[in-house]
TIKEMI-753295 format. One line per 10 residues: for each residue x, y, z of N, C-alpha, C. Coordinates in nm, 3 decimals, decimal comma. Each point is the difference from the previous one (the first is absolute). Last residue first. Layout:
TIKEMI-753295
X/Y/Z/X/Y/Z/X/Y/Z ~ ...
END
This chain:
TIKEMI-753295
1,138/1,110/-0,534/0,074/0,125/0,008/0,103/-0,010/0,116 ~ -0,361/-0,312/-0,126/0,148/-0,031/-0,063/0,095/0,106/0,026 ~ -0,468/0,011/0,121/0,064/-0,091/0,086/0,136/-0,016/-0,036 ~ -0,248/0,300/-0,252/0,019/0,051/0,130/0,063/-0,110/0,085 ~ -0,123/-0,109/-0,438/0,109/0,095/-0,006/0,028/0,045/0,145 ~ -0,371/-0,289/-0,058/0,131/-0,069/-0,011/0,130/0,097/0,012 ~ -0,445/0,181/-0,007/0,032/-0,061/0,141/0,144/-0,067/-0,023 ~ -0,174/0,175/-0,408/0,031/0,112/0,101/0,022/-0,056/0,134 ~ -0,132/-0,314/-0,318/0,145/0,040/-0,038/0,022/0,131/0,106 ~ -0,425/-0,185/0,017/0,102/-0,089/0,058/0,150/0,048/-0,022
-0,386/0,386/-0,005/0,023/-0,132/-0,084/0,105/-0,097/0,092 ~ -0,383/0,426/0,084/0,123/-0,061/0,044/0,015/-0,132/-0,080 ~ -0,391/0,314/0,029/0,069/-0,034/-0,128/0,135/-0,059/0,023 ~ -0,324/0,095/0,351/-0,069/-0,046/-0,101/0,065/-0,034/-0,122 ~ 0,299/0,021/0,443/-0,100/0,088/-0,050/-0,085/-0,080/-0,127 ~ 0,299/-0,135/0,467/-0,027/-0,033/-0,128/-0,117/0,105/-0,042 ~ 0,448/-0,031/0,375/-0,142/0,045/-0,041/-0,037/-0,016/-0,137 ~ 0,350/-0,279/0,319/-0,012/0,075/-0,116/-0,146/0,034/-0,024 ~ 0,359/-0,194/0,429/-0,139/0,029/-0,060/0,010/0,082/-0,116 ~ 0,301/-0,384/0,275/0,033/0,116/-0,104/-0,157/0,026/-0,055
0,289/-0,268/0,429/-0,132/0,019/-0,081/0,004/0,121/-0,074 ~ 0,360/-0,422/0,215/-0,025/0,154/-0,047/-0,144/0,026/-0,056 ~ 0,101/-0,388/0,387/0,024/0,028/-0,146/-0,038/0,157/-0,033 ~ 0,010/-0,246/0,447/0,100/0,072/-0,052/0,016/0,025/-0,133 ~ -0,354/-0,176/0,287/0,100/-0,121/-0,033/0,140/0,075/-0,062 ~ -0,385/0,245/0,114/0,051/-0,051/0,123/0,105/-0,103/-0,026 ~ -0,229/0,186/-0,358/0,083/0,120/0,055/0,064/-0,076/0,146 ~ -0,305/-0,254/-0,241/0,134/-0,012/-0,073/0,084/0,114/0,066 ~ -0,443/-0,019/0,145/0,061/-0,153/0,024/0,144/0,012/-0,050 ~ -0,285/0,362/-0,075/0,046/0,000/0,128/0,087/-0,106/0,034
-0,217/0,008/-0,412/0,099/0,108/0,010/0,080/0,005/0,135 ~ -0,393/-0,273/-0,102/0,134/-0,062/-0,032/0,114/0,100/0,027 ~ -0,476/0,112/0,026/0,085/-0,025/0,125/0,133/-0,070/-0,037 ~ -0,331/0,089/-0,362/0,087/0,115/0,054/0,084/-0,029/0,123 ~ -0,316/-0,305/-0,177/0,133/-0,009/-0,057/0,096/0,098/0,050 ~ -0,464/-0,090/0,156/0,078/-0,111/0,025/0,139/0,020/-0,064 ~ -0,364/0,355/0,007/-0,004/-0,087/0,142/0,106/-0,115/0,022 ~ -0,017/0,290/-0,418/0,016/0,076/0,122/-0,012/-0,074/0,127 ~ -0,060/-0,233/-0,412/0,127/0,050/0,001/0,009/0,091/0,147 ~ -0,411/-0,158/-0,095/0,081/-0,115/0,031/0,159/0,058/0,011
-0,328/0,287/-0,175/-0,042/-0,032/0,151/0,101/-0,092/0,049 ~ 0,004/0,083/-0,454/0,074/0,118/0,070/-0,019/-0,016/0,150 ~ -0,196/-0,317/-0,289/0,153/-0,023/-0,010/0,051/0,114/0,083 ~ -0,461/0,045/-0,079/0,037/-0,139/0,094/0,150/-0,003/0,026 ~ -0,155/0,316/-0,324/-0,018/0,042/0,140/0,026/-0,116/0,100 ~ 0,042/-0,110/-0,466/0,095/0,100/0,053/-0,019/0,049/0,138 ~ -0,337/-0,259/-0,180/0,115/-0,085/0,023/0,108/0,082/0,043 ~ -0,400/0,227/-0,128/0,004/-0,094/0,133/0,121/-0,072/0,030 ~ -0,039/0,239/-0,413/0,023/0,099/0,109/-0,020/-0,097/0,127 ~ 0,210/-0,241/-0,406/-0,141/0,072/0,011/0,027/0,073/0,146
0,320/-0,315/-0,222/0,027/0,151/0,011/-0,130/0,072/0,011 ~ 0,133/-0,489/-0,073/-0,011/0,035/0,133/0,002/0,150/0,031 ~ 0,084/-0,264/-0,419/-0,143/0,013/0,024/-0,039/0,041/0,140 ~ 0,408/0,094/-0,379/-0,016/-0,037/0,146/-0,175/0,011/0,025 ~ 0,244/0,116/-0,421/-0,070/-0,134/0,007/-0,012/-0,040/0,145 ~ 0,349/0,370/-0,053/-0,083/-0,043/-0,098/-0,047/-0,140/0,019 ~ 0,305/0,298/0,280/-0,141/-0,056/0,030/-0,098/-0,039/-0,125 ~ 0,468/0,191/0,044/0,009/-0,148/0,038/-0,144/-0,057/0,029 ~ 0,228/0,448/-0,110/-0,030/-0,074/-0,113/-0,012/-0,146/0,021 ~ 0,009/0,412/0,298/0,120/-0,101/-0,003/0,003/-0,078/-0,109
-0,365/0,312/0,057/0,127/0,065/-0,001/0,130/-0,088/0,001 ~ -0,521/-0,023/-0,087/0,096/-0,089/-0,010/0,149/0,035/-0,014 ~ -0,446/0,240/0,099/0,078/0,038/-0,116/0,122/-0,094/-0,036 ~ -0,298/-0,075/0,360/-0,077/0,028/-0,112/0,069/0,041/-0,120 ~ 0,230/-0,110/0,410/-0,065/-0,107/-0,048/-0,083/0,040/-0,130 ~ 0,200/0,342/0,242/0,103/-0,065/-0,072/-0,071/-0,121/-0,066 ~ -0,272/0,266/0,263/0,037/0,076/-0,130/0,094/-0,094/-0,069 ~ -0,125/-0,134/0,418/-0,118/-0,017/-0,097/0,049/0,058/-0,145 ~ 0,310/0,044/0,364/-0,027/-0,141/-0,045/-0,103/-0,010/-0,104 ~ 0,051/0,418/0,199/0,102/-0,022/-0,094/-0,012/-0,148/-0,042
-0,275/0,103/0,349/-0,054/0,082/-0,115/0,103/-0,015/-0,113 ~ 0,113/-0,208/0,421/-0,131/-0,061/-0,075/-0,035/0,071/-0,132 ~ 0,508/0,074/0,170/-0,139/0,013/0,068/-0,101/-0,059/-0,096 ~ 0,534/-0,116/0,080/-0,086/0,043/-0,113/-0,142/0,008/0,074 ~ 0,557/-0,152/0,040/-0,112/0,060/0,078/-0,092/0,068/-0,091 ~ 0,372/-0,388/0,007/-0,044/0,076/-0,100/-0,138/0,063/0,055 ~ 0,458/-0,242/0,210/-0,140/0,045/0,033/-0,032/0,094/-0,098 ~ 0,420/-0,368/0,071/-0,046/0,122/-0,088/-0,153/0,012/0,029 ~ 0,410/-0,258/0,301/-0,139/0,011/-0,039/-0,040/0,132/-0,088 ~ 0,466/-0,349/0,159/-0,064/0,124/-0,016/-0,150/-0,007/-0,043
0,284/-0,378/0,107/0,087/0,109/0,058/-0,064/0,130/-0,016 ~ -0,146/-0,531/0,046/-0,059/0,119/-0,047/0,085/0,128/0,055 ~ 0,086/-0,536/-0,085/0,056/0,107/0,079/-0,056/0,142/-0,050 ~ -0,206/-0,531/-0,043/0,055/0,107/-0,067/0,044/0,110/0,108 ~ -0,207/-0,416/0,120/0,058/-0,038/-0,123/0,084/0,101/-0,052 ~ -0,247/0,026/0,404/0,088/-0,114/0,028/0,059/-0,042/-0,133 ~ -0,311/0,374/0,016/0,140/0,029/0,062/0,086/-0,108/0,026 ~ -0,445/-0,062/-0,168/0,085/0,067/-0,096/0,146/0,017/0,051 ~ -0,326/-0,144/0,314/0,039/-0,112/-0,092/0,078/0,057/-0,118 ~ -0,161/0,315/0,303/0,087/-0,086/0,076/0,053/-0,132/-0,096
-0,324/0,314/-0,156/0,129/0,071/-0,011/0,101/-0,103/0,072 ~ -0,498/-0,083/-0,029/0,086/-0,051/-0,122/0,130/0,046/0,033 ~ -0,292/0,168/0,313/0,018/-0,157/0,022/0,080/-0,053/-0,112 ~ -0,094/0,473/-0,012/0,095/-0,041/0,082/0,021/-0,151/0,021 ~ -0,180/0,190/-0,453/-0,028/0,019/0,126/0,088/-0,064/0,094 ~ 0,026/-0,026/-0,476/-0,114/0,090/0,002/-0,037/0,031/0,143 ~ 0,506/-0,173/-0,234/-0,122/-0,022/0,086/-0,106/0,110/-0,033 ~ 0,092/-0,057/-0,378/0,017/-0,088/0,118/0,130/0,048/0,076 ~ -0,159/0,239/-0,379/-0,118/-0,066/0,016/0,013/-0,103/0,112 ~ 0,439/0,137/-0,231/-0,124/0,067/-0,018/-0,128/-0,074/0,018
0,586/0,027/0,018/-0,128/-0,071/0,035/-0,106/0,097/0,011 ~ 0,528/-0,080/-0,199/-0,107/0,099/0,015/-0,131/-0,063/0,040 ~ 0,529/-0,150/0,044/-0,125/-0,039/-0,043/-0,103/0,106/0,029 ~ 0,550/0,004/-0,126/-0,108/0,045/0,099/-0,138/-0,063/-0,053 ~ 0,559/-0,151/-0,047/-0,114/0,036/-0,050/-0,110/0,055/0,097 ~ 0,452/-0,192/0,062/-0,008/0,154/-0,011/-0,129/0,046/-0,051 ~ 0,094/-0,463/0,045/0,013/0,051/0,130/-0,012/0,153/-0,004 ~ -0,254/-0,298/-0,386/0,149/0,012/0,051/0,001/0,083/0,125 ~ -0,389/-0,317/-0,241/0,030/0,142/0,053/0,144/-0,011/0,048 ~ -0,356/-0,284/-0,299/0,139/-0,003/0,017/0,076/0,130/0,038
-0,497/-0,138/-0,082/0,062/0,117/-0,059/0,160/-0,006/0,016 ~ -0,328/-0,341/0,150/-0,006/0,004/-0,151/0,109/0,114/-0,047 ~ -0,091/-0,071/0,466/0,060/-0,125/-0,045/0,031/0,012/-0,155 ~ -0,262/0,326/0,234/0,168/0,023/0,032/0,057/-0,128/-0,067 ~ -0,477/-0,011/-0,050/0,069/0,105/-0,078/0,143/0,010/0,035 ~ -0,230/-0,291/0,255/0,008/-0,056/-0,121/0,068/0,111/-0,110 ~ -0,085/0,102/0,460/0,084/-0,089/-0,025/0,025/-0,053/-0,129 ~ -0,365/0,257/0,079/0,113/0,084/0,033/0,123/-0,087/-0,031 ~ -0,413/-0,199/0,020/0,009/0,066/-0,124/0,128/0,084/0,001 ~ -0,093/-0,250/0,376/0,030/-0,093/-0,115/0,020/0,084/-0,122
-0,149/0,231/0,395/0,133/-0,051/0,014/0,043/-0,068/-0,135 ~ -0,443/0,117/0,057/0,078/0,114/-0,045/0,155/-0,054/-0,001 ~ -0,312/-0,316/0,171/-0,001/0,023/-0,153/0,076/0,105/-0,051 ~ 0,007/-0,082/0,475/0,073/-0,099/-0,079/-0,011/0,011/-0,139 ~ -0,273/0,297/0,296/0,138/0,039/-0,045/0,070/-0,105/-0,070 ~ -0,448/-0,010/0,199/0,031/-0,035/-0,149/0,132/0,042/-0,025 ~ -0,182/0,093/0,432/0,010/-0,160/-0,012/0,008/-0,030/-0,151 ~ -0,009/0,466/0,131/0,114/-0,077/0,049/0,003/-0,139/-0,038 ~ -0,283/0,266/-0,337/0,014/0,047/0,142/0,121/-0,119/0,044 ~ -0,128/0,249/-0,475/0,020/-0,107/0,038/0,034/0,017/0,175
-0,327/0,347/-0,227/0,126/-0,040/0,004/0,017/-0,144/0,045 ~ -0,409/0,204/-0,334/0,046/-0,017/0,155/0,139/-0,037/-0,001 ~ -0,299/0,061/-0,372/0,085/0,096/0,018/0,054/0,006/0,148 ~ -0,303/-0,311/-0,273/-0,072/0,104/0,120/0,112/0,117/0,031 ~ 0,120/-0,345/-0,336/-0,136/0,043/-0,017/-0,054/0,086/0,086 ~ 0,437/-0,170/0,051/-0,004/0,070/-0,108/-0,136/0,060/-0,033 ~ 0,061/-0,297/0,342/0,061/0,113/0,050/-0,004/0,094/-0,132 ~ -0,171/-0,431/-0,068/-0,082/0,073/0,096/0,061/0,136/0,038 ~ 0,277/-0,296/-0,250/-0,105/0,029/-0,087/-0,101/0,098/0,074 ~ 0,349/-0,191/0,233/0,065/0,102/-0,072/-0,134/0,055/-0,094
-0,095/-0,389/0,258/0,034/0,119/0,085/0,038/0,123/-0,079 ~ -0,026/-0,402/-0,237/-0,128/0,042/0,055/0,000/0,114/0,074 ~ 0,397/-0,213/-0,106/-0,040/0,071/-0,123/-0,153/0,044/0,033 ~ 0,186/-0,275/0,304/0,061/0,124/0,028/-0,022/0,102/-0,116 ~ -0,161/-0,453/0,010/-0,070/0,076/0,104/0,062/0,147/0,002 ~ 0,196/-0,309/-0,315/-0,150/0,052/-0,038/-0,047/0,072/0,115 ~ 0,517/0,017/-0,010/-0,099/-0,106/-0,013/-0,134/0,049/-0,022 ~ 0,477/0,264/-0,159/-0,102/-0,029/0,102/-0,080/-0,115/-0,005 ~ 0,366/0,109/-0,311/0,042/0,078/0,122/-0,101/-0,045/0,126 ~ -0,061/-0,160/-0,454/0,149/-0,018/0,023/0,030/0,037/0,141
-0,439/0,053/-0,176/0,025/-0,105/0,071/0,151/-0,044/0,022 ~ -0,122/0,516/-0,088/-0,048/-0,122/-0,050/0,026/-0,105/0,095 ~ 0,009/0,583/-0,034/0,036/-0,123/0,059/-0,084/-0,121/-0,072 ~ -0,024/0,503/-0,082/0,067/-0,096/-0,104/0,024/-0,128/0,054 ~ -0,183/0,394/0,260/-0,078/-0,017/-0,126/0,034/-0,133/-0,095 ~ 0,278/0,156/0,368/-0,125/-0,086/0,058/-0,094/-0,011/-0,118 ~ 0,382/0,245/-0,095/0,033/-0,144/0,017/-0,105/-0,085/0,058 ~ -0,057/0,470/-0,050/0,015/-0,067/-0,129/0,035/-0,148/0,017 ~ -0,028/0,254/0,383/-0,142/-0,010/-0,060/0,019/-0,059/-0,143 ~ 0,408/0,074/0,245/-0,084/-0,096/0,052/-0,138/-0,025/-0,059
0,472/0,175/-0,171/-0,129/0,057/0,009/-0,090/-0,099/0,034 ~ 0,554/0,073/-0,017/-0,109/-0,092/0,047/-0,127/0,077/0,024 ~ 0,491/0,113/-0,271/-0,130/0,040/0,052/-0,091/-0,116/0,030 ~ 0,561/0,113/-0,023/-0,111/-0,108/-0,049/-0,139/0,041/0,076 ~ 0,520/0,266/-0,122/-0,134/-0,018/0,098/-0,075/-0,104/-0,075 ~ 0,560/0,171/-0,006/-0,115/-0,060/-0,066/-0,119/-0,016/0,100 ~ 0,383/0,394/0,031/-0,047/-0,128/0,042/-0,110/-0,058/-0,060 ~ 0,166/0,465/-0,044/0,096/-0,102/-0,057/-0,013/-0,136/0,038 ~ -0,285/0,348/0,169/0,149/0,035/0,052/0,093/-0,105/-0,079 ~ -0,432/-0,167/-0,118/0,003/0,110/0,106/0,127/0,011/0,049
-0,282/-0,218/-0,459/0,074/-0,021/0,113/-0,017/0,126/0,096 ~ -0,232/-0,102/-0,445/0,118/0,107/0,010/0,097/-0,022/0,125 ~ -0,403/-0,281/-0,098/0,066/0,008/-0,148/0,125/0,096/0,019 ~ -0,251/-0,097/0,400/0,038/-0,138/-0,054/0,081/0,034/-0,140 ~ -0,221/0,356/0,205/0,108/-0,035/0,079/0,069/-0,132/-0,062 ~ -0,389/0,141/-0,191/0,105/0,084/-0,037/0,128/-0,019/0,084 ~ -0,396/-0,236/0,110/0,056/-0,036/-0,148/0,103/0,084/-0,039 ~ -0,206/0,100/0,418/0,055/-0,124/0,016/0,063/-0,046/-0,140 ~ -0,274/0,383/0,015/0,133/0,015/0,055/0,087/-0,118/0,008 ~ -0,443/-0,034/-0,163/0,079/0,053/-0,102/0,142/0,042/0,072
-0,309/-0,186/0,304/0,026/-0,101/-0,113/0,091/0,064/-0,101 ~ -0,182/0,288/0,371/0,106/-0,102/0,040/0,048/-0,109/-0,107 ~ -0,325/0,412/0,026/0,104/-0,019/-0,104/0,116/-0,099/0,032 ~ -0,451/0,157/0,194/0,110/0,103/0,025/0,116/-0,024/-0,093 ~ -0,427/-0,249/0,040/0,010/0,104/-0,101/0,107/0,103/0,028 ~ -0,159/-0,283/0,423/-0,027/-0,045/-0,148/0,006/0,126/-0,091 ~ 0,270/0,081/0,437/-0,140/-0,037/-0,021/0,001/-0,050/-0,146 ~ 0,447/-0,075/0,242/-0,057/0,120/-0,048/-0,151/-0,054/-0,030 ~ 0,546/-0,186/0,075/-0,122/0,014/0,074/-0,076/0,126/-0,038 ~ 0,439/-0,354/-0,102/-0,071/0,108/-0,069/-0,141/-0,004/0,089
0,531/-0,193/0,131/-0,151/-0,025/-0,009/-0,064/0,120/-0,046 ~ 0,502/-0,254/-0,051/-0,060/0,135/0,023/-0,157/-0,026/-0,009 ~ 0,448/-0,337/0,130/-0,116/0,029/-0,066/-0,044/0,144/0,024 ~ 0,417/-0,437/0,015/-0,045/0,134/0,027/-0,123/0,037/-0,071 ~ 0,088/-0,507/0,156/0,040/0,100/-0,102/-0,037/0,128/0,043 ~ 0,175/-0,410/0,323/-0,115/0,069/-0,055/0,040/0,100/-0,122 ~ 0,186/-0,498/0,172/0,035/0,148/0,024/-0,121/0,076/-0,082 ~ -0,020/-0,483/0,262/0,005/0,055/-0,137/0,029/0,159/0,010
END
């Protein structure tokens, strides 16, 4: 199967990946259509159409504890991604914007078998800025999030540093273009989109 072209969004919780993915989907990039795959959102919406009962239990546990899906559970992530690609009717010039998957090097191998990640947009954001952005809901996507207490944020930041940040090196070695954008407390998705589109 020919692989769809993709851009991976990487950044700690609260850095604005989801609002950026949404604006890329609505506005496109360099005149090309973008389709935003938000793994967290898709994970929260899965049902028996996509996964069996045992797989749904794994997902529920992952959402409850904030843990990552490990390598042995990648088939679950794969099913969710393939269901999205199947549903969205993607053309060969379209770009899939992936957000939240892969979360670590083990998952990257599986994703790389499906998508051609040509570039990575790294939303670089210090923990202090993360707390400010989440507290002020800078991206406008944190309403009703029950996982935004201090402990949960700290745990997510630790996981990001240990497990997700090394993906930058994984994709650099594969020849993907890495674009680092410094995120401030007031940076909006529109600011980032304008910079990417310039």
